[in-house]
N, C-alpha and C positions, 0 to 999 in steps of 0.2 A: 052380525051374528055375535052372540054373547060368548065370551071365551071361558066357559065353566070348566070344571075339573074333567069332566068326560071329554069334552072337545080338546082340550089341552093335552090329556093323556094319549088320545088317538093321533093327534098331530105330531107330538113328541116322539110317539113309537114309530111314525113313518120316516123319522129323521135317521141319517146314517149313523149319527152319533147321538142319541137322545140324552138330553141334560139330566133329566129327573130318573136316574137309574133306580130300579126296583131294590137294589142292594142297599139303599139308604133308608134311614128311618122315616116315617110318614111325615113328621113335621118338617123334617128337611126337604122332602120330595115337595111338599106344599109350597114352601118358599121357592124352590127352583122352579116349579110350574108357573108361579106368579112371574117370575123373572123371564121364563121362557115365553110366556105369553106376551109380554112387553116386546122382547126381541123379535117375536113372529110378526107382530103387528108393524114394527119398524121396517123389517125386511119386506113384507108384502107391500107396504106403502112405497119403498123404494123400487121395487121390481114390477109392480102389477097396476098400480093406481092409475086410472084413466083421468087425466087432468094435471093440474100444476103439482107435481111431486115436491118441489122445493117448499112451497107454501104448505103442504100437507106435513112435511118433515118439521118445518118450524112449529106448526100447531102441536105436533107430538112432543116437541121439546118444551113447549108451554104446559102440556099435559103432565110431563115429568116434574117440572116445577111445582105444579099444582098438587101433585101426589105426595111431594114432600111436605106440604102445607096441610094436606088431607082435603083438598078442594077439587080434585081431579073429577072429571065427568066421563072421560072414556072408560068402558068397563075394565079393560086391561090394566089401566093405571089406578083405577079404583082398587082393584084387587091387590096391586103392588104396595099400596100404602101401609097396610099392617106389616108387611115384610121389611120396608124402610124404617119404620118405627121400632119394631122389636130388634132389628139387627144394626141399626145405625149404619147402613150401607153409603158408600161414597156415591156421589152422582156421576163422577168421571166416566166409568165404564159405560153407564147408559148414554151419556153424551158422546161418547167415542162411537157407539152403534149407530147412533143418528148421523154423525158426521160421515161414517163410512158410506151410508146410503146417499148423502149428498155428493160425495165423491163419484159415486156410480153414476150420477147424472151428468157429469162433466168429464169424466176420464174413461176412456173405452179401451185403452191399451197401456201396458207397462213396458218400459224399455229394458229394465233390468231386474234381476232377483231381489236386488236391494229395494227398489221401488215397490215391487209387489209385496215384499215383506212388510214394508211400511204401511201398505194398505191392510195387510192381515192384522196389524197392530191395532187397527180401528175396528176392523170387521169381525175379527175371531177372538183375540187374546183377551178382550174385556169379559167374554163369557167365562173363561177359565178363572179369571181374577175374581168374578162374582161367586163362582162355585167355592173357591177357596174361602171367600168371606163368609159365605153361609156355613161351611163347614167349620168355621173358626180356625182355620189353619194357614192363615196368611203370614208368611215371612218372605224376606227379600230372595232367598234362595228358591223357595217353592214358587214364587211367582215367575222367576226366571224360567224354571223348568216348565211350568204350566204354559208361559208364553210360546216356547218351543213346540210343545205338544199341540197346542191350538193352532198355530201357524202350520204345522204338518197336516192337522185335520182339515184345515181350510184348503190347502193345497190339494188333498184327496178329492174334496168336494168339487174343486175347480176341474180336476181330471175327469171326473164322472160327467160333469155338466158341461163339456167343451161345445157340444152341438147347441144346447139350449142357450148358454151364453152367447154363442156367435149369433144365435137367431136375434138376440136382444142387442146386437152390435157391440158386444163386450168380448175382450180376449184377455184371459188371465194366464196365458202362457207368455212368459218374458220374450220380448222380441230379440234379445241377445241370444236366447237359447233357440229360437226358430232360425235365426240366421246361423248359427253354429252348425245346425244339422241339415241346413238347406231347405227348410220348410218355410211356408209364408201363410197368410190369412186364406189364400185360396185352397190350402190344404185342408181347411176346417169346414168347407162348404158342403161336402158329400162324403157319404161312406162308399167303400171301405177306406180306413185311413191309409194314407200313402206310407211308404217307407220312411221317408224324412220325418213325418209327423209321429210315427211310432217311436223313432229314435229320441225325439224330444219328449214323449210321454214317459219312455224308459228312464230318461235323465231325471225327470221330475219324480218319478216313482223312488229312484234311488235317494233323491234328496229328501224326500218325506220320510223314508225309512230310517235314514241317518239321524234326522231330528228326533224321531220317536224312541229309536234304540238309545239315543243319548240322553234323553230327558225322562222318559216313563219309568225306567228302574229306580233312579234316585228319588223321583218324586213318590213313587209307591212305597219305596223303602222308608220314607220319612214320615208316613202315615200309618195309621192303625186301623183294624176292624173294617167296617163297612166302607169307610172313606177310601182305603187303600184298594178294596175290591171294585168300587165304582170307577176310580181312576185307572185301574188296570182294565176295565171294561171299555172305557173310552179309547183307550190306546190300542187295546186288542182288536176293537173294531176297526180302527184305521189300518192296522197292519193287515188284517184280514181282507180289507177291501183292496189294499195294494197287491195282495196275492192274487185276488180276482182279476185285477187289471193285467198283471203279469201272465195268468193263465189264458187271458183273451188275446195274448200276443200284442198287448198294448194298443189294440184297436178300439178306442173309447168311442168311435163314431158309429160302429156297427154293432157293438156289444154293450149291453147294460150290465156292467161289470158289478155284481153284488155277490158278497161272500154268503156261504151257507152258514147256518147257527152253528154247526159242528165246528167250522173252521174258525168262526169268531171265538167260539168257547176255547178252542185250543190256543189261539194267539192270546186271549185273556189269561189264561193259566200260565202261559210262557212268561207274559209280562209280570204276572204276580210272583212267580217263582224267582225271576230276576230281580224283582224288588226286594224279596227277602234277602237275596244275596248281596244287595247294595245297601242294606240297613246297617 
């Protein structure tokens, strides 16, 4: 399937936290859609490909190298080449996304929050770094804030996808947290969620909220115009989803916790106002 603009916009819109926010200028959205297309192909390969996923991921890394030379053949990487040339993007974030999917083929559980956060540094944080690069807003301080936001958003998605991930043989809830609240993998097998599992989810919701509240206002405050609005939208979407999980009494097995547009808008405005105060 060719990943043209229409397909990319539709798939991005289905994400919890779409990268190519409509708040951004068209040229910026075009670059972000090109990046999103590559990230989507990498993730789909790591999650859904029938066959040798490691070989396929190696082939995608080769396509990445070709994209930098202008000789890629995969449509997503062909589309990426003009963005790479115009913005002179580092290849490290793309390689990290590929590596995260390699990790998914061999690691199914994470013992600690530290180890899961290390995974998020590969699977999520590179996306935020690429967004900052496209916006021309990279600084060490902003990258650190962005990393916290992206880690929090990845944690939110893990909470929403507990059942789906478990069906794939993966558990993204730290074992130390499951142990702390008396839960186990058996609690992930069927709905409704047990009391111990709900306690784990509540703990992770609090962790994600603290990351978002700590990083989103200062990052928004350091940006201007549409870039600030877009970042507020990413963080606001995450906070609204956490609200939806809380409203479902942390039962992520029985309830598809999705926030309303109104709640997302409310949280986005909240983040934006906090950002102005932090500026």
